[in-house]
C-alpha positions as CSV (number, residue, x, y, z in Angstrom):
1,M,0.0,0.0,0.0
2,S,1.2,3.5,-0.8
3,T,-0.3,6.7,0.7
4,Q,0.3,10.4,0.5
5,P,1.3,12.1,3.7
6,P,-1.7,12.2,6.1
7,T,-3.9,15.2,5.5
8,I,-7.1,14.3,7.3
9,P,-7.0,15.4,10.9
10,P,-8.6,13.6,13.8
11,A,-12.1,14.7,14.8
12,A,-10.9,16.6,17.8
13,D,-8.9,18.9,15.5
14,D,-11.7,19.2,12.9
15,P,-15.1,19.0,14.6
16,G,-17.1,20.7,11.9
17,H,-16.3,18.4,9.1
18,R,-18.0,15.1,8.2
19,F,-15.9,12.2,6.9
20,A,-16.5,10.1,3.8
21,V,-14.7,7.3,2.1
22,V,-14.9,6.7,-1.7
23,T,-13.4,3.5,-3.3
24,G,-12.6,3.5,-7.0
25,G,-12.0,7.2,-6.6
26,S,-9.2,7.8,-9.1
27,S,-11.4,8.3,-12.2
28,G,-14.9,8.2,-13.6
29,I,-17.9,8.1,-11.3
30,G,-15.8,7.5,-8.2
31,R,-13.7,10.6,-8.8
32,A,-16.9,12.6,-9.4
33,L,-18.4,11.2,-6.2
34,A,-15.3,12.4,-4.3
35,R,-15.9,15.9,-5.7
36,E,-19.6,15.7,-4.6
37,F,-18.7,14.7,-1.1
38,A,-16.1,17.5,-0.8
39,R,-18.6,20.1,-2.1
40,G,-21.2,18.6,0.3
41,G,-19.0,19.3,3.4
42,F,-17.1,16.0,3.8
43,D,-13.5,15.4,4.3
44,V,-12.7,12.6,1.8
45,L,-10.5,9.5,1.9
46,V,-10.2,8.2,-1.7
47,A,-8.9,4.7,-2.5
48,A,-7.9,3.0,-5.7
49,E,-5.2,0.7,-7.1
50,D,-3.7,3.1,-9.7
51,D,-1.4,6.0,-9.3
52,A,-4.0,8.5,-10.5
53,V,-5.6,8.3,-7.0
54,H,-2.9,10.6,-5.8
55,E,-4.1,13.4,-8.0
56,V,-7.5,13.6,-6.2
57,P,-6.6,15.4,-2.9
58,A,-5.0,18.3,-4.8
59,E,-8.1,18.5,-7.0
60,L,-10.4,18.7,-3.9
61,A,-8.2,21.3,-2.1
62,G,-10.3,24.1,-3.6
63,T,-13.4,23.0,-1.7
64,G,-11.8,23.8,1.6
65,R,-12.1,20.3,2.8
66,H,-9.4,17.8,3.7
67,A,-8.6,14.9,1.4
68,E,-6.2,12.0,1.4
69,A,-5.5,9.2,-1.1
70,V,-4.8,5.6,-0.4
71,Q,-3.4,3.4,-3.2
72,T,-4.3,-0.1,-2.4
73,D,-5.7,-3.2,-4.2
74,L,-9.2,-3.8,-2.9
75,A,-9.4,-7.1,-4.9
76,T,-7.3,-8.6,-2.1
77,R,-8.0,-9.1,1.6
78,E,-4.8,-7.4,2.4
79,G,-5.8,-4.3,0.4
80,V,-9.1,-4.0,2.1
81,D,-7.5,-4.4,5.5
82,A,-5.0,-1.8,4.6
83,L,-7.7,0.7,3.7
84,Y,-9.7,-0.1,6.8
85,G,-6.5,0.2,8.9
86,R,-6.0,3.8,7.5
87,I,-9.6,4.6,8.4
88,A,-9.1,3.4,11.9
89,A,-5.8,5.3,12.2
90,I,-7.5,8.5,11.2
91,G,-9.7,7.9,14.2
92,R,-12.9,9.5,12.9
93,P,-16.2,7.9,12.4
94,V,-17.1,7.3,8.8
95,D,-20.3,9.3,8.2
96,A,-20.7,8.0,4.6
97,I,-19.0,5.6,2.3
98,A,-19.3,5.1,-1.5
99,L,-18.5,1.5,-2.3
100,N,-17.8,2.2,-6.0
101,A,-14.7,0.2,-7.0
102,G,-15.2,-2.3,-9.8
103,F,-14.4,-3.2,-13.4
104,G,-15.8,-5.2,-16.3
105,V,-14.4,-8.0,-18.5
106,G,-15.7,-7.9,-22.1
107,G,-14.2,-8.4,-25.6
108,G,-15.7,-11.8,-26.1
109,S,-17.7,-14.5,-24.6
110,F,-16.9,-16.0,-21.1
111,L,-15.0,-18.8,-22.8
112,Q,-13.1,-16.5,-25.1
113,T,-11.8,-14.2,-22.3
114,A,-9.2,-14.9,-19.6
115,L,-10.5,-16.8,-16.6
116,E,-8.1,-14.9,-14.3
117,D,-9.7,-11.7,-15.4
118,H,-13.1,-12.9,-14.4
119,L,-11.9,-14.2,-11.0
120,R,-10.2,-10.9,-10.3
121,L,-13.4,-9.1,-11.2
122,I,-15.3,-11.2,-8.6
123,D,-12.6,-10.5,-6.1
124,L,-13.0,-6.8,-6.5
125,N,-16.6,-6.3,-7.4
126,V,-18.0,-8.8,-4.9
127,H,-15.5,-10.0,-2.3
128,G,-13.8,-6.6,-1.8
129,T,-17.2,-4.8,-1.6
130,V,-18.5,-7.3,1.0
131,H,-15.3,-7.3,3.0
132,L,-15.1,-3.5,3.3
133,A,-18.9,-3.1,3.9
134,R,-18.7,-5.5,6.8
135,H,-16.0,-3.4,8.5
136,V,-17.6,-0.1,7.9
137,A,-21.2,-1.1,8.5
138,A,-20.3,-2.7,11.9
139,D,-18.8,0.6,13.0
140,M,-21.8,2.5,11.8
141,V,-24.2,0.2,13.7
142,R,-22.2,0.6,16.9
143,R,-22.4,4.4,16.5
144,G,-26.1,4.3,15.5
145,E,-25.7,6.3,12.3
146,G,-24.1,6.3,8.9
147,R,-24.8,6.3,5.1
148,M,-23.7,3.7,2.6
149,L,-23.9,4.1,-1.2
150,F,-23.2,1.0,-3.4
151,T,-22.5,1.6,-7.1
152,S,-24.5,-1.0,-8.8
153,S,-25.5,-0.7,-12.5
154,L,-28.4,-0.8,-14.9
155,A,-26.7,-4.1,-15.9
156,A,-28.0,-5.5,-12.6
157,E,-31.5,-5.6,-14.0
158,M,-30.8,-8.3,-16.7
159,P,-28.3,-11.0,-17.7
160,G,-25.3,-9.6,-19.6
161,P,-23.9,-11.7,-22.4
162,Y,-20.4,-10.8,-23.4
163,Y,-19.7,-9.2,-20.0
164,A,-21.4,-11.9,-18.0
165,T,-19.4,-11.7,-14.8
166,Y,-19.7,-7.9,-14.6
167,A,-23.5,-8.0,-15.0
168,A,-23.7,-10.9,-12.5
169,S,-21.5,-9.0,-10.0
170,K,-23.7,-5.9,-10.2
171,S,-26.8,-8.1,-9.7
172,F,-25.1,-9.3,-6.5
173,V,-24.3,-5.8,-5.4
174,Q,-27.8,-4.6,-6.0
175,S,-29.4,-7.5,-4.1
176,F,-26.8,-7.1,-1.3
177,A,-27.5,-3.4,-0.9
178,E,-31.3,-3.9,-0.9
179,A,-30.9,-6.6,1.8
180,L,-28.6,-4.5,4.0
181,R,-31.0,-1.6,3.8
182,V,-33.6,-3.7,5.5
183,E,-31.2,-5.2,8.0
184,L,-29.7,-1.9,9.1
185,A,-32.9,0.2,8.9
186,D,-33.5,0.1,12.7
187,A,-29.8,0.8,13.5
188,G,-29.7,4.3,12.1
189,V,-27.8,3.3,8.9
190,T,-29.2,4.1,5.5
191,V,-28.2,2.1,2.4
192,S,-28.6,3.3,-1.2
193,A,-27.8,1.8,-4.6
194,L,-26.6,3.9,-7.5
195,Q,-27.6,2.4,-10.9
196,P,-26.0,4.2,-13.8
197,G,-26.4,3.2,-17.4
198,P,-23.6,3.7,-20.0
199,T,-21.5,6.5,-18.7
200,D,-18.7,8.5,-20.4
201,T,-15.8,7.0,-18.4
202,E,-12.8,4.7,-19.1
203,F,-15.0,1.7,-18.4
204,F,-15.5,0.6,-22.0
205,A,-11.8,0.9,-22.9
206,A,-10.7,-0.9,-19.7
207,S,-13.3,-3.6,-20.2
208,D,-12.3,-4.2,-23.9
209,M,-15.8,-3.2,-25.0
210,E,-14.8,-0.4,-27.3
211,G,-16.7,-0.5,-30.6
212,T,-19.7,-2.3,-29.2
213,T,-23.2,-1.0,-29.8
214,V,-23.5,0.1,-26.2
215,D,-20.1,1.9,-26.4
216,E,-21.0,3.8,-29.5
217,G,-24.4,4.8,-28.2
218,P,-25.3,7.8,-26.0
219,K,-23.6,8.0,-22.6
220,D,-24.3,9.9,-19.4
221,D,-22.0,12.5,-17.8
222,P,-20.2,11.0,-14.8
223,D,-20.6,14.3,-12.9
224,D,-24.3,14.1,-13.4
225,V,-24.4,10.4,-12.3
226,A,-22.4,11.2,-9.2
227,R,-24.6,14.2,-8.3
228,K,-27.7,12.1,-8.5
229,G,-26.1,9.3,-6.5
230,F,-24.9,11.7,-3.8
231,Q,-28.4,13.3,-3.6
232,A,-30.0,9.9,-3.3
233,L,-27.6,8.9,-0.5
234,M,-28.3,12.1,1.4
235,D,-32.0,11.8,0.9
236,G,-31.9,8.2,2.1
237,D,-33.4,6.8,-1.1
238,D,-33.1,3.0,-1.6
239,H,-31.8,3.3,-5.1
240,V,-31.5,5.7,-8.1
241,V,-31.4,4.9,-11.8
242,T,-29.8,7.8,-13.5
243,G,-31.1,9.2,-16.8
244,L,-34.5,9.0,-18.3
245,R,-33.3,6.6,-21.0
246,N,-31.9,4.2,-18.4
247,K,-35.1,4.4,-16.3
248,V,-37.1,3.3,-19.3
249,Q,-34.7,0.5,-20.0
250,A,-34.9,-0.6,-16.4
251,A,-38.7,-0.6,-16.5
252,V,-38.7,-2.7,-19.7
253,A,-36.1,-5.1,-18.3
254,G,-38.4,-5.6,-15.3
255,V,-41.2,-7.1,-17.4
256,L,-39.2,-9.0,-20.0
257,P,-38.5,-12.7,-19.4
258,D,-34.8,-13.1,-18.6
259,P,-34.0,-15.2,-21.8
260,L,-35.4,-12.4,-24.0
261,A,-33.7,-9.7,-22.0
262,A,-30.4,-11.5,-22.3
263,K,-30.7,-11.8,-26.1
264,L,-31.5,-8.1,-26.4
265,H,-28.6,-7.2,-24.1
266,A,-26.3,-9.4,-26.1
267,K,-26.8,-7.3,-29.2
268,Q,-25.6,-4.3,-27.2
269,A,-22.4,-5.8,-25.8
270,E,-21.3,-8.4,-28.5
271,P,-17.9,-7.5,-30.0
272,K,-18.0,-6.3,-33.6
273,D,-15.8,-8.1,-36.2
């Protein structure tokens, strides 16, 4: 694990600021969420695996809030424990957390793509999310308050041929968030799920899905997605599907049989020759 010099003071030195954690905060929706939290009055601890995470604290400096970056691999138990260790060392209660880290594997069918890539996806999107959520939710319950935002996806609403493990992982995250919301409701902890559709981020390039129909179609602005996710979190909403087009697609997916939805989805994500 690599970190910048500590910049988030303990609560006793900064009693007026709330504290948020954002994973996958080096780019895309995660980085936009970090900006939303800072503008909303939170000091922000951002975590990601890549070097770009170290750019974020300087970007947030203009908000007047403190920020710190932790470079760690949340696809591993050691990486999650390292992040939680830094949270504990700061010594401030986590008022809100955005569990946003994740990636996709596309570029072909399940059998045409590397098994190790799919297993690593599960390690980050599922195992890492559950592991960190367990740590932070337990602390929130002991304190009797807190907010949790899980980045799910419109893909959670239907099977996803040609990025099958990504869609399945987001179905897991969506179900997990909805279940936790009920379990933690009486403990003063709210749980919300953010369900963006195609968004103008590095996702398609990183997932080897460039040139697909979904990649070449309209995309939402990650700042707009983050703004709506942050508002849903602060309002205590159970979930938010961002964008009218995506809301219509989610509604259609809810009434279509899974086999038909999967065939329609396949046309969007199938690699082009």
